[in-house]
C-alpha positions as CSV (number, residue, x, y, z in Angstrom):
1,M,41.3,175.1,66.3
2,E,38.6,174.8,68.9
3,D,36.4,177.7,69.9
4,V,36.7,179.1,73.4
5,T,33.6,180.0,75.4
6,Y,33.2,182.4,78.3
7,T,30.0,183.1,80.3
8,K,28.9,186.0,82.5
9,G,25.3,185.8,83.8
10,I,23.0,185.4,80.8
11,Y,25.7,186.2,78.3
12,T,27.9,183.7,76.5
13,A,30.8,184.9,74.4
14,T,32.4,182.4,72.0
15,A,35.8,183.3,70.5
16,A,36.7,181.7,67.2
17,V,39.0,182.1,64.2
18,R,38.2,182.4,60.5
19,P,40.5,182.5,57.5
20,V,40.6,185.6,55.4
21,D,42.4,186.6,52.2
22,D,46.2,186.1,51.6
23,G,46.5,183.3,54.2
24,L,45.7,185.5,57.2
25,Y,43.3,184.9,60.0
26,Q,40.7,187.0,61.9
27,G,39.4,186.5,65.3
28,V,35.6,186.8,65.9
29,V,33.4,186.7,68.9
30,A,29.8,185.6,68.9
31,L,27.9,187.1,71.9
32,A,24.7,185.4,72.9
33,R,22.2,186.8,75.4
34,D,19.7,184.3,76.7
35,D,17.0,185.8,79.0
36,G,14.7,182.8,78.9
37,D,12.1,184.2,76.5
38,E,14.3,184.9,73.6
39,Q,17.9,184.7,72.6
40,E,19.9,187.5,70.9
41,N,23.1,187.0,69.0
42,T,25.7,189.6,67.9
43,V,29.0,189.0,66.1
44,Y,32.1,191.1,66.7
45,E,35.2,191.0,64.6
46,V,38.8,191.7,65.7
47,E,39.9,194.7,63.6
48,A,43.4,193.4,62.8
49,T,44.3,190.2,61.0
50,S,46.9,187.8,62.2
51,A,49.5,185.6,60.5
52,T,48.5,182.5,62.5
53,P,45.3,181.0,63.8
54,E,46.8,180.9,67.3
55,E,47.4,184.7,67.2
56,A,43.9,185.4,65.9
57,L,42.4,183.2,68.7
58,E,44.3,185.1,71.3
59,E,43.0,188.4,69.9
60,A,39.4,187.0,69.9
61,K,39.8,185.9,73.5
62,A,40.9,189.3,74.5
63,L,38.0,190.9,72.7
64,A,35.6,188.5,74.4
65,H,37.0,189.5,77.8
66,R,36.6,193.2,77.0
67,I,33.0,192.7,75.8
68,L,32.0,190.7,78.9
69,G,33.8,193.1,81.1
70,E,31.7,196.0,79.8
71,I,28.4,194.3,80.6
72,E,26.6,195.5,83.7
73,F,23.6,193.9,85.3
């Protein structure tokens, strides 16, 4: 399953999926901030697990949209 990337200004959010215990999947979002001098990275996890990687990716994409939506310049 391919990662999905969103950009807002100097921020890039990458939604991805990782397998967890019991055959479940968890969505994760890596947020990168690149202001030219340095780059900061933060990883966010979707709280719930999903039965399929497709569901987990949808949850990660929703989290990425919420994170980028809260960023103000």
